[in-house]
PDB file with SEQRES, HELIX, SHEET and CRYST1 records, atoms N, CA, C and O in Angstrom:
SEQRES   1 A   77  UNK UNK UNK UNK UNK UNK UNK UNK UNK UNK UNK UNK UNK          
SEQRES   2 A   77  UNK UNK UNK UNK UNK UNK UNK UNK UNK UNK UNK UNK UNK          
SEQRES   3 A   77  UNK UNK UNK UNK UNK UNK UNK UNK UNK UNK UNK UNK UNK          
SEQRES   4 A   77  UNK UNK UNK UNK UNK UNK UNK UNK UNK UNK UNK UNK UNK          
SEQRES   5 A   77  UNK UNK UNK UNK UNK UNK UNK UNK UNK UNK UNK UNK UNK          
SEQRES   6 A   77  UNK UNK UNK UNK UNK UNK UNK UNK UNK UNK UNK UNK              
HELIX    1 AA1 UNK A    9  UNK A   11  5                                   3    
HELIX    2 AA2 UNK A   33  UNK A   40  1                                   8    
HELIX    3 AA3 UNK A   45  UNK A   52  1                                   8    
HELIX    4 AA4 UNK A   56  UNK A   58  5                                   3    
SHEET    1 AA1 3 UNK A  28  UNK A  31  0                                        
SHEET    2 AA1 3 UNK A  18  UNK A  22 -1                                        
SHEET    3 AA1 3 UNK A  67  UNK A  69 -1                                        
CRYST1    1.000    1.000    1.000  90.00  90.00  90.00 P 1           1          
ATOM      1  N   UNK A   1       0.833  -1.202   0.010  1.00  0.00           N  
ATOM      2  CA  UNK A   1       0.016   0.006   0.028  1.00  0.00           C  
ATOM      3  C   UNK A   1       0.875   1.239  -0.009  1.00  0.00           C  
ATOM      4  O   UNK A   1       1.843   1.308   0.748  1.00  0.00           O  
ATOM      5  N   UNK A   2       0.593   2.199  -0.823  1.00  0.00           N  
ATOM      6  CA  UNK A   2       1.386   3.434  -0.864  1.00  0.00           C  
ATOM      7  C   UNK A   2       1.345   4.180   0.445  1.00  0.00           C  
ATOM      8  O   UNK A   2       0.306   4.250   1.101  1.00  0.00           O  
ATOM      9  N   UNK A   3       2.482   4.739   0.824  1.00  0.00           N  
ATOM     10  CA  UNK A   3       2.547   5.505   2.052  1.00  0.00           C  
ATOM     11  C   UNK A   3       2.058   6.918   1.874  1.00  0.00           C  
ATOM     12  O   UNK A   3       1.429   7.480   2.770  1.00  0.00           O  
ATOM     13  N   UNK A   4       2.342   7.496   0.727  1.00  0.00           N  
ATOM     14  CA  UNK A   4       2.010   8.922   0.511  1.00  0.00           C  
ATOM     15  C   UNK A   4       1.114   9.136  -0.677  1.00  0.00           C  
ATOM     16  O   UNK A   4       1.112  10.223  -1.254  1.00  0.00           O  
ATOM     17  N   UNK A   5       0.355   8.137  -1.063  1.00  0.00           N  
ATOM     18  CA  UNK A   5      -0.555   8.280  -2.193  1.00  0.00           C  
ATOM     19  C   UNK A   5       0.008   7.803  -3.516  1.00  0.00           C  
ATOM     20  O   UNK A   5      -0.712   7.710  -4.510  1.00  0.00           O  
ATOM     21  N   UNK A   6       1.288   7.503  -3.525  1.00  0.00           N  
ATOM     22  CA  UNK A   6       1.899   6.999  -4.776  1.00  0.00           C  
ATOM     23  C   UNK A   6       2.875   5.881  -4.425  1.00  0.00           C  
ATOM     24  O   UNK A   6       3.594   5.951  -3.428  1.00  0.00           O  
ATOM     25  N   UNK A   7       2.885   4.873  -5.247  1.00  0.00           N  
ATOM     26  CA  UNK A   7       3.844   3.815  -5.071  1.00  0.00           C  
ATOM     27  C   UNK A   7       5.282   4.363  -5.312  1.00  0.00           C  
ATOM     28  O   UNK A   7       5.480   5.280  -6.109  1.00  0.00           O  
ATOM     29  N   UNK A   8       6.237   3.795  -4.628  1.00  0.00           N  
ATOM     30  CA  UNK A   8       7.640   4.170  -4.864  1.00  0.00           C  
ATOM     31  C   UNK A   8       8.348   2.910  -5.366  1.00  0.00           C  
ATOM     32  O   UNK A   8       7.806   1.805  -5.321  1.00  0.00           O  
ATOM     33  N   UNK A   9       9.563   3.113  -5.838  1.00  0.00           N  
ATOM     34  CA  UNK A   9      10.340   2.015  -6.501  1.00  0.00           C  
ATOM     35  C   UNK A   9      10.387   0.806  -5.571  1.00  0.00           C  
ATOM     36  O   UNK A   9      10.176  -0.311  -6.043  1.00  0.00           O  
ATOM     37  N   UNK A  10      10.647   0.965  -4.300  1.00  0.00           N  
ATOM     38  CA  UNK A  10      10.757  -0.193  -3.399  1.00  0.00           C  
ATOM     39  C   UNK A  10       9.482  -0.947  -3.214  1.00  0.00           C  
ATOM     40  O   UNK A  10       9.510  -2.074  -2.719  1.00  0.00           O  
ATOM     41  N   UNK A  11       8.341  -0.372  -3.595  1.00  0.00           N  
ATOM     42  CA  UNK A  11       7.041  -1.080  -3.531  1.00  0.00           C  
ATOM     43  C   UNK A  11       6.863  -2.103  -4.641  1.00  0.00           C  
ATOM     44  O   UNK A  11       5.991  -2.966  -4.545  1.00  0.00           O  
ATOM     45  N   UNK A  12       7.678  -2.025  -5.701  1.00  0.00           N  
ATOM     46  CA  UNK A  12       7.531  -2.959  -6.772  1.00  0.00           C  
ATOM     47  C   UNK A  12       7.943  -4.362  -6.393  1.00  0.00           C  
ATOM     48  O   UNK A  12       8.905  -4.524  -5.643  1.00  0.00           O  
ATOM     49  N   UNK A  13       7.259  -5.386  -6.876  1.00  0.00           N  
ATOM     50  CA  UNK A  13       7.671  -6.770  -6.588  1.00  0.00           C  
ATOM     51  C   UNK A  13       9.109  -7.020  -7.081  1.00  0.00           C  
ATOM     52  O   UNK A  13       9.514  -6.540  -8.139  1.00  0.00           O  
ATOM     53  N   UNK A  14       9.842  -7.765  -6.300  1.00  0.00           N  
ATOM     54  CA  UNK A  14      11.266  -7.992  -6.544  1.00  0.00           C  
ATOM     55  C   UNK A  14      11.579  -8.611  -7.899  1.00  0.00           C  
ATOM     56  O   UNK A  14      12.513  -8.168  -8.567  1.00  0.00           O  
ATOM     57  N   UNK A  15      10.836  -9.610  -8.319  1.00  0.00           N  
ATOM     58  CA  UNK A  15      11.198 -10.344  -9.550  1.00  0.00           C  
ATOM     59  C   UNK A  15      10.180 -10.114 -10.653  1.00  0.00           C  
ATOM     60  O   UNK A  15       9.902 -11.019 -11.440  1.00  0.00           O  
ATOM     61  N   UNK A  16       9.631  -8.935 -10.716  1.00  0.00           N  
ATOM     62  CA  UNK A  16       8.686  -8.660 -11.762  1.00  0.00           C  
ATOM     63  C   UNK A  16       9.130  -7.403 -12.524  1.00  0.00           C  
ATOM     64  O   UNK A  16       9.657  -6.464 -11.927  1.00  0.00           O  
ATOM     65  N   UNK A  17       8.918  -7.394 -13.816  1.00  0.00           N  
ATOM     66  CA  UNK A  17       9.297  -6.250 -14.626  1.00  0.00           C  
ATOM     67  C   UNK A  17       8.240  -5.121 -14.465  1.00  0.00           C  
ATOM     68  O   UNK A  17       7.050  -5.409 -14.337  1.00  0.00           O  
ATOM     69  N   UNK A  18       8.658  -3.897 -14.472  1.00  0.00           N  
ATOM     70  CA  UNK A  18       7.815  -2.737 -14.450  1.00  0.00           C  
ATOM     71  C   UNK A  18       7.745  -2.319 -15.891  1.00  0.00           C  
ATOM     72  O   UNK A  18       8.754  -1.852 -16.419  1.00  0.00           O  
ATOM     73  N   UNK A  19       6.627  -2.454 -16.565  1.00  0.00           N  
ATOM     74  CA  UNK A  19       6.451  -2.158 -17.978  1.00  0.00           C  
ATOM     75  C   UNK A  19       5.737  -0.817 -18.200  1.00  0.00           C  
ATOM     76  O   UNK A  19       4.763  -0.492 -17.521  1.00  0.00           O  
ATOM     77  N   UNK A  20       6.250  -0.056 -19.165  1.00  0.00           N  
ATOM     78  CA  UNK A  20       5.587   1.194 -19.533  1.00  0.00           C  
ATOM     79  C   UNK A  20       5.528   1.342 -21.024  1.00  0.00           C  
ATOM     80  O   UNK A  20       6.329   0.761 -21.756  1.00  0.00           O  
ATOM     81  N   UNK A  21       4.581   2.118 -21.464  1.00  0.00           N  
ATOM     82  CA  UNK A  21       4.425   2.376 -22.922  1.00  0.00           C  
ATOM     83  C   UNK A  21       3.859   3.796 -23.122  1.00  0.00           C  
ATOM     84  O   UNK A  21       3.093   4.309 -22.305  1.00  0.00           O  
ATOM     85  N   UNK A  22       4.276   4.405 -24.253  1.00  0.00           N  
ATOM     86  CA  UNK A  22       3.783   5.738 -24.573  1.00  0.00           C  
ATOM     87  C   UNK A  22       2.914   5.637 -25.825  1.00  0.00           C  
ATOM     88  O   UNK A  22       3.385   5.194 -26.872  1.00  0.00           O  
ATOM     89  N   UNK A  23       1.659   6.040 -25.725  1.00  0.00           N  
ATOM     90  CA  UNK A  23       0.746   5.975 -26.850  1.00  0.00           C  
ATOM     91  C   UNK A  23       1.092   6.980 -27.914  1.00  0.00           C  
ATOM     92  O   UNK A  23       0.768   6.765 -29.082  1.00  0.00           O  
ATOM     93  N   UNK A  24       1.737   8.069 -27.559  1.00  0.00           N  
ATOM     94  CA  UNK A  24       2.064   9.115 -28.549  1.00  0.00           C  
ATOM     95  C   UNK A  24       3.264   8.785 -29.386  1.00  0.00           C  
ATOM     96  O   UNK A  24       3.234   8.999 -30.598  1.00  0.00           O  
ATOM     97  N   UNK A  25       4.336   8.264 -28.790  1.00  0.00           N  
ATOM     98  CA  UNK A  25       5.530   8.064 -29.579  1.00  0.00           C  
ATOM     99  C   UNK A  25       5.831   6.564 -29.851  1.00  0.00           C  
ATOM    100  O   UNK A  25       6.700   6.235 -30.659  1.00  0.00           O  
ATOM    101  N   UNK A  26       5.108   5.687 -29.172  1.00  0.00           N  
ATOM    102  CA  UNK A  26       5.307   4.272 -29.401  1.00  0.00           C  
ATOM    103  C   UNK A  26       6.419   3.673 -28.590  1.00  0.00           C  
ATOM    104  O   UNK A  26       6.642   2.465 -28.661  1.00  0.00           O  
ATOM    105  N   UNK A  27       7.125   4.469 -27.823  1.00  0.00           N  
ATOM    106  CA  UNK A  27       8.220   3.959 -27.016  1.00  0.00           C  
ATOM    107  C   UNK A  27       7.701   3.060 -25.909  1.00  0.00           C  
ATOM    108  O   UNK A  27       6.668   3.355 -25.309  1.00  0.00           O  
ATOM    109  N   UNK A  28       8.402   1.967 -25.628  1.00  0.00           N  
ATOM    110  CA  UNK A  28       8.007   1.107 -24.481  1.00  0.00           C  
ATOM    111  C   UNK A  28       9.276   0.614 -23.820  1.00  0.00           C  
ATOM    112  O   UNK A  28      10.367   0.691 -24.383  1.00  0.00           O  
ATOM    113  N   UNK A  29       9.105   0.102 -22.605  1.00  0.00           N  
ATOM    114  CA  UNK A  29      10.244  -0.400 -21.873  1.00  0.00           C  
ATOM    115  C   UNK A  29       9.806  -1.327 -20.743  1.00  0.00           C  
ATOM    116  O   UNK A  29       8.645  -1.356 -20.335  1.00  0.00           O  
ATOM    117  N   UNK A  30      10.746  -2.050 -20.281  1.00  0.00           N  
ATOM    118  CA  UNK A  30      10.528  -2.951 -19.128  1.00  0.00           C  
ATOM    119  C   UNK A  30      11.765  -2.843 -18.234  1.00  0.00           C  
ATOM    120  O   UNK A  30      12.887  -2.953 -18.727  1.00  0.00           O  
ATOM    121  N   UNK A  31      11.584  -2.635 -16.964  1.00  0.00           N  
ATOM    122  CA  UNK A  31      12.679  -2.379 -16.027  1.00  0.00           C  
ATOM    123  C   UNK A  31      12.511  -3.200 -14.818  1.00  0.00           C  
ATOM    124  O   UNK A  31      11.389  -3.421 -14.364  1.00  0.00           O  
ATOM    125  N   UNK A  32      13.613  -3.675 -14.266  1.00  0.00           N  
ATOM    126  CA  UNK A  32      13.598  -4.354 -12.976  1.00  0.00           C  
ATOM    127  C   UNK A  32      13.732  -3.334 -11.851  1.00  0.00           C  
ATOM    128  O   UNK A  32      14.311  -2.261 -12.024  1.00  0.00           O  
ATOM    129  N   UNK A  33      13.185  -3.696 -10.699  1.00  0.00           N  
ATOM    130  CA  UNK A  33      13.177  -2.807  -9.517  1.00  0.00           C  
ATOM    131  C   UNK A  33      14.633  -2.329  -9.209  1.00  0.00           C  
ATOM    132  O   UNK A  33      14.852  -1.145  -8.953  1.00  0.00           O  
ATOM    133  N   UNK A  34      15.601  -3.247  -9.236  1.00  0.00           N  
ATOM    134  CA  UNK A  34      16.963  -2.945  -8.907  1.00  0.00           C  
ATOM    135  C   UNK A  34      17.601  -1.879  -9.816  1.00  0.00           C  
ATOM    136  O   UNK A  34      18.353  -1.017  -9.361  1.00  0.00           O  
ATOM    137  N   UNK A  35      17.273  -1.969 -11.129  1.00  0.00           N  
ATOM    138  CA  UNK A  35      17.782  -1.034 -12.069  1.00  0.00           C  
ATOM    139  C   UNK A  35      17.172   0.335 -11.871  1.00  0.00           C  
ATOM    140  O   UNK A  35      17.875   1.344 -11.926  1.00  0.00           O  
ATOM    141  N   UNK A  36      15.854   0.381 -11.639  1.00  0.00           N  
ATOM    142  CA  UNK A  36      15.199   1.664 -11.406  1.00  0.00           C  
ATOM    143  C   UNK A  36      15.760   2.320 -10.101  1.00  0.00           C  
ATOM    144  O   UNK A  36      16.007   3.525 -10.070  1.00  0.00           O  
ATOM    145  N   UNK A  37      15.955   1.501  -9.026  1.00  0.00           N  
ATOM    146  CA  UNK A  37      16.480   2.037  -7.800  1.00  0.00           C  
ATOM    147  C   UNK A  37      17.876   2.601  -7.978  1.00  0.00           C  
ATOM    148  O   UNK A  37      18.211   3.666  -7.458  1.00  0.00           O  
ATOM    149  N   UNK A  38      18.674   1.868  -8.717  1.00  0.00           N  
ATOM    150  CA  UNK A  38      20.080   2.348  -8.925  1.00  0.00           C  
ATOM    151  C   UNK A  38      20.104   3.648  -9.745  1.00  0.00           C  
ATOM    152  O   UNK A  38      20.948   4.514  -9.513  1.00  0.00           O  
ATOM    153  N   UNK A  39      19.177   3.781 -10.702  1.00  0.00           N  
ATOM    154  CA  UNK A  39      19.179   4.935 -11.568  1.00  0.00           C  
ATOM    155  C   UNK A  39      18.493   6.131 -10.931  1.00  0.00           C  
ATOM    156  O   UNK A  39      18.984   7.250 -11.080  1.00  0.00           O  
ATOM    157  N   UNK A  40      17.388   5.949 -10.234  1.00  0.00           N  
ATOM    158  CA  UNK A  40      16.608   7.051  -9.702  1.00  0.00           C  
ATOM    159  C   UNK A  40      16.452   7.123  -8.228  1.00  0.00           C  
ATOM    160  O   UNK A  40      15.961   8.126  -7.710  1.00  0.00           O  
ATOM    161  N   UNK A  41      16.849   6.100  -7.527  1.00  0.00           N  
ATOM    162  CA  UNK A  41      16.651   6.060  -6.083  1.00  0.00           C  
ATOM    163  C   UNK A  41      15.215   5.570  -5.786  1.00  0.00           C  
ATOM    164  O   UNK A  41      14.531   5.056  -6.670  1.00  0.00           O  
ATOM    165  N   UNK A  42      14.787   5.737  -4.551  1.00  0.00           N  
ATOM    166  CA  UNK A  42      13.456   5.305  -4.137  1.00  0.00           C  
ATOM    167  C   UNK A  42      12.437   6.400  -4.274  1.00  0.00           C  
ATOM    168  O   UNK A  42      11.857   6.863  -3.292  1.00  0.00           O  
ATOM    169  N   UNK A  43      12.220   6.821  -5.540  1.00  0.00           N  
ATOM    170  CA  UNK A  43      11.246   7.956  -5.776  1.00  0.00           C  
ATOM    171  C   UNK A  43       9.873   7.373  -6.191  1.00  0.00           C  
ATOM    172  O   UNK A  43       9.725   6.183  -6.471  1.00  0.00           O  
ATOM    173  N   UNK A  44       8.913   8.257  -6.212  1.00  0.00           N  
ATOM    174  CA  UNK A  44       7.508   7.877  -6.599  1.00  0.00           C  
ATOM    175  C   UNK A  44       7.520   7.444  -8.033  1.00  0.00           C  
ATOM    176  O   UNK A  44       8.226   8.016  -8.864  1.00  0.00           O  
ATOM    177  N   UNK A  45       6.712   6.398  -8.333  1.00  0.00           N  
ATOM    178  CA  UNK A  45       6.621   5.858  -9.707  1.00  0.00           C  
ATOM    179  C   UNK A  45       6.092   6.850 -10.718  1.00  0.00           C  
ATOM    180  O   UNK A  45       6.511   6.762 -11.872  1.00  0.00           O  
ATOM    181  N   UNK A  46       5.213   7.786 -10.401  1.00  0.00           N  
ATOM    182  CA  UNK A  46       4.833   8.774 -11.410  1.00  0.00           C  
ATOM    183  C   UNK A  46       6.105   9.623 -11.819  1.00  0.00           C  
ATOM    184  O   UNK A  46       6.257   9.997 -12.982  1.00  0.00           O  
ATOM    185  N   UNK A  47       6.961   9.894 -10.872  1.00  0.00           N  
ATOM    186  CA  UNK A  47       8.228  10.631 -11.226  1.00  0.00           C  
ATOM    187  C   UNK A  47       9.141   9.814 -12.090  1.00  0.00           C  
ATOM    188  O   UNK A  47       9.786  10.352 -12.990  1.00  0.00           O  
ATOM    189  N   UNK A  48       9.217   8.490 -11.834  1.00  0.00           N  
ATOM    190  CA  UNK A  48       9.989   7.603 -12.677  1.00  0.00           C  
ATOM    191  C   UNK A  48       9.489   7.605 -14.055  1.00  0.00           C  
ATOM    192  O   UNK A  48      10.274   7.673 -15.001  1.00  0.00           O  
ATOM    193  N   UNK A  49       8.172   7.530 -14.220  1.00  0.00           N  
ATOM    194  CA  UNK A  49       7.556   7.520 -15.566  1.00  0.00           C  
ATOM    195  C   UNK A  49       7.884   8.799 -16.328  1.00  0.00           C  
ATOM    196  O   UNK A  49       8.196   8.742 -17.517  1.00  0.00           O  
ATOM    197  N   UNK A  50       7.820   9.918 -15.683  1.00  0.00           N  
ATOM    198  CA  UNK A  50       8.139  11.183 -16.323  1.00  0.00           C  
ATOM    199  C   UNK A  50       9.599  11.191 -16.751  1.00  0.00           C  
ATOM    200  O   UNK A  50       9.891  11.656 -17.853  1.00  0.00           O  
ATOM    201  N   UNK A  51      10.521  10.708 -15.949  1.00  0.00           N  
ATOM    202  CA  UNK A  51      11.932  10.651 -16.283  1.00  0.00           C  
ATOM    203  C   UNK A  51      12.152   9.714 -17.467  1.00  0.00           C  
ATOM    204  O   UNK A  51      12.903  10.045 -18.384  1.00  0.00           O  
ATOM    205  N   UNK A  52      11.512   8.561 -17.457  1.00  0.00           N  
ATOM    206  CA  UNK A  52      11.692   7.568 -18.540  1.00  0.00           C  
ATOM    207  C   UNK A  52      11.148   8.073 -19.883  1.00  0.00           C  
ATOM    208  O   UNK A  52      11.663   7.713 -20.941  1.00  0.00           O  
ATOM    209  N   UNK A  53      10.106   8.909 -19.830  1.00  0.00           N  
ATOM    210  CA  UNK A  53       9.458   9.293 -21.089  1.00  0.00           C  
ATOM    211  C   UNK A  53       9.870  10.696 -21.559  1.00  0.00           C  
ATOM    212  O   UNK A  53       9.303  11.197 -22.530  1.00  0.00           O  
ATOM    213  N   UNK A  54      10.816  11.325 -20.913  1.00  0.00           N  
ATOM    214  CA  UNK A  54      11.291  12.603 -21.395  1.00  0.00           C  
ATOM    215  C   UNK A  54      12.267  12.387 -22.527  1.00  0.00           C  
ATOM    216  O   UNK A  54      13.485  12.357 -22.349  1.00  0.00           O  
ATOM    217  N   UNK A  55      11.673  12.236 -23.711  1.00  0.00           N  
ATOM    218  CA  UNK A  55      12.532  11.943 -24.924  1.00  0.00           C  
ATOM    219  C   UNK A  55      12.229  12.894 -26.048  1.00  0.00           C  
ATOM    220  O   UNK A  55      11.206  13.580 -26.071  1.00  0.00           O  
ATOM    221  N   UNK A  56      13.148  12.909 -26.971  1.00  0.00           N  
ATOM    222  CA  UNK A  56      13.045  13.789 -28.139  1.00  0.00           C  
ATOM    223  C   UNK A  56      11.954  13.305 -29.094  1.00  0.00           C  
ATOM    224  O   UNK A  56      11.509  14.075 -29.945  1.00  0.00           O  
ATOM    225  N   UNK A  57      11.513  12.053 -28.978  1.00  0.00           N  
ATOM    226  CA  UNK A  57      10.473  11.548 -29.863  1.00  0.00           C  
ATOM    227  C   UNK A  57       9.128  12.167 -29.588  1.00  0.00           C  
ATOM    228  O   UNK A  57       8.208  12.053 -30.398  1.00  0.00           O  
ATOM    229  N   UNK A  58       9.003  12.826 -28.446  1.00  0.00           N  
ATOM    230  CA  UNK A  58       7.730  13.395 -28.058  1.00  0.00           C  
ATOM    231  C   UNK A  58       7.327  14.498 -28.968  1.00  0.00           C  
ATOM    232  O   UNK A  58       6.130  14.692 -29.179  1.00  0.00           O  
ATOM    233  N   UNK A  59       8.266  15.253 -29.534  1.00  0.00           N  
ATOM    234  CA  UNK A  59       7.933  16.260 -30.479  1.00  0.00           C  
ATOM    235  C   UNK A  59       7.412  17.538 -29.871  1.00  0.00           C  
ATOM    236  O   UNK A  59       8.194  18.370 -29.411  1.00  0.00           O  
ATOM    237  N   UNK A  60       6.078  17.714 -29.860  1.00  0.00           N  
ATOM    238  CA  UNK A  60       5.468  18.894 -29.319  1.00  0.00           C  
ATOM    239  C   UNK A  60       5.300  18.783 -27.798  1.00  0.00           C  
ATOM    240  O   UNK A  60       4.422  18.073 -27.308  1.00  0.00           O  
ATOM    241  N   UNK A  61       6.139  19.484 -27.080  1.00  0.00           N  
ATOM    242  CA  UNK A  61       6.144  19.367 -25.616  1.00  0.00           C  
ATOM    243  C   UNK A  61       4.971  20.162 -24.985  1.00  0.00           C  
ATOM    244  O   UNK A  61       4.806  20.117 -23.766  1.00  0.00           O  
ATOM    245  N   UNK A  62       4.174  20.867 -25.761  1.00  0.00           N  
ATOM    246  CA  UNK A  62       3.017  21.566 -25.202  1.00  0.00           C  
ATOM    247  C   UNK A  62       1.854  20.592 -25.011  1.00  0.00           C  
ATOM    248  O   UNK A  62       0.893  20.906 -24.308  1.00  0.00           O  
ATOM    249  N   UNK A  63       1.932  19.439 -25.617  1.00  0.00           N  
ATOM    250  CA  UNK A  63       0.903  18.427 -25.448  1.00  0.00           C  
ATOM    251  C   UNK A  63       1.325  17.410 -24.404  1.00  0.00           C  
ATOM    252  O   UNK A  63       2.511  17.081 -24.356  1.00  0.00           O  
ATOM    253  N   UNK A  64       0.451  16.895 -23.576  1.00  0.00           N  
ATOM    254  CA  UNK A  64       0.853  15.932 -22.585  1.00  0.00           C  
ATOM    255  C   UNK A  64       1.343  14.652 -23.216  1.00  0.00           C  
ATOM    256  O   UNK A  64       0.857  14.256 -24.276  1.00  0.00           O  
ATOM    257  N   UNK A  65       2.295  14.000 -22.587  1.00  0.00           N  
ATOM    258  CA  UNK A  65       2.799  12.727 -23.064  1.00  0.00           C  
ATOM    259  C   UNK A  65       1.732  11.637 -22.853  1.00  0.00           C  
ATOM    260  O   UNK A  65       0.846  11.767 -22.008  1.00  0.00           O  
ATOM    261  N   UNK A  66       1.843  10.585 -23.628  1.00  0.00           N  
ATOM    262  CA  UNK A  66       0.813   9.526 -23.510  1.00  0.00           C  
ATOM    263  C   UNK A  66       1.325   8.300 -22.781  1.00  0.00           C  
ATOM    264  O   UNK A  66       0.804   7.200 -22.966  1.00  0.00           O  
ATOM    265  N   UNK A  67       2.347   8.483 -21.951  1.00  0.00           N  
ATOM    266  CA  UNK A  67       2.943   7.357 -21.249  1.00  0.00           C  
ATOM    267  C   UNK A  67       2.141   6.889 -20.072  1.00  0.00           C  
ATOM    268  O   UNK A  67       1.469   7.681 -19.412  1.00  0.00           O  
ATOM    269  N   UNK A  68       2.205   5.603 -19.804  1.00  0.00           N  
ATOM    270  CA  UNK A  68       1.547   5.013 -18.632  1.00  0.00           C  
ATOM    271  C   UNK A  68       2.133   3.647 -18.394  1.00  0.00           C  
ATOM    272  O   UNK A  68       2.846   3.099 -19.236  1.00  0.00           O  
ATOM    273  N   UNK A  69       1.822   3.103 -17.233  1.00  0.00           N  
ATOM    274  CA  UNK A  69       2.247   1.756 -16.901  1.00  0.00           C  
ATOM    275  C   UNK A  69       1.296   0.769 -17.549  1.00  0.00           C  
ATOM    276  O   UNK A  69       0.080   0.954 -17.512  1.00  0.00           O  
ATOM    277  N   UNK A  70       1.868  -0.319 -18.165  1.00  0.00           N  
ATOM    278  CA  UNK A  70       1.118  -1.340 -18.843  1.00  0.00           C  
ATOM    279  C   UNK A  70       0.167  -2.009 -17.812  1.00  0.00           C  
ATOM    280  O   UNK A  70      -1.007  -2.254 -18.087  1.00  0.00           O  
ATOM    281  N   UNK A  71       0.722  -2.288 -16.637  1.00  0.00           N  
ATOM    282  CA  UNK A  71      -0.057  -2.902 -15.525  1.00  0.00           C  
ATOM    283  C   UNK A  71       0.171  -2.010 -14.322  1.00  0.00           C  
ATOM    284  O   UNK A  71       1.312  -1.642 -14.042  1.00  0.00           O  
ATOM    285  N   UNK A  72      -0.854  -1.662 -13.622  1.00  0.00           N  
ATOM    286  CA  UNK A  72      -0.629  -0.790 -12.431  1.00  0.00           C  
ATOM    287  C   UNK A  72       0.415  -1.425 -11.504  1.00  0.00           C  
ATOM    288  O   UNK A  72       0.350  -2.623 -11.228  1.00  0.00           O  
ATOM    289  N   UNK A  73       1.382  -0.621 -11.021  1.00  0.00           N  
ATOM    290  CA  UNK A  73       2.464  -1.179 -10.199  1.00  0.00           C  
ATOM    291  C   UNK A  73       2.012  -1.932  -9.005  1.00  0.00           C  
ATOM    292  O   UNK A  73       2.730  -2.839  -8.583  1.00  0.00           O  
ATOM    293  N   UNK A  74       0.876  -1.643  -8.411  1.00  0.00           N  
ATOM    294  CA  UNK A  74       0.422  -2.357  -7.226  1.00  0.00           C  
ATOM    295  C   UNK A  74      -0.502  -3.533  -7.516  1.00  0.00           C  
ATOM    296  O   UNK A  74      -1.015  -4.154  -6.585  1.00  0.00           O  
ATOM    297  N   UNK A  75      -0.723  -3.850  -8.788  1.00  0.00           N  
ATOM    298  CA  UNK A  75      -1.670  -4.888  -9.138  1.00  0.00           C  
ATOM    299  C   UNK A  75      -1.151  -6.281  -8.767  1.00  0.00           C  
ATOM    300  O   UNK A  75       0.025  -6.575  -8.980  1.00  0.00           O  
ATOM    301  N   UNK A  76      -1.975  -7.102  -8.238  1.00  0.00           N  
ATOM    302  CA  UNK A  76      -1.614  -8.455  -7.872  1.00  0.00           C  
ATOM    303  C   UNK A  76      -1.488  -9.297  -9.164  1.00  0.00           C  
ATOM    304  O   UNK A  76      -2.187  -9.090 -10.156  1.00  0.00           O  
ATOM    305  N   UNK A  77      -0.574 -10.231  -9.080  1.00  0.00           N  
ATOM    306  CA  UNK A  77      -0.391 -11.057 -10.250  1.00  0.00           C  
ATOM    307  C   UNK A  77      -0.539 -12.506  -9.863  1.00  0.00           C  
ATOM    308  O   UNK A  77      -0.419 -13.387 -10.714  1.00  0.00           O  
TER     309      UNK A  77                                                      
END                                                                             
């Protein structure tokens, strides 16, 4: 359960990939918890998503990006 209203990197299941995709540019990715923690620390997952999708493929930055998690980070599997 999120402590402050948003899941953080350490809330992700240990052996499951965190998948994201952007509907606007088509970019997608899958990351392990350890890699995200090493790269960004234990920050909120919405902040991780923004960092992962800040790319030049976005084009017009005045429009919101279309990125989201493929499966909600807290969803049971």
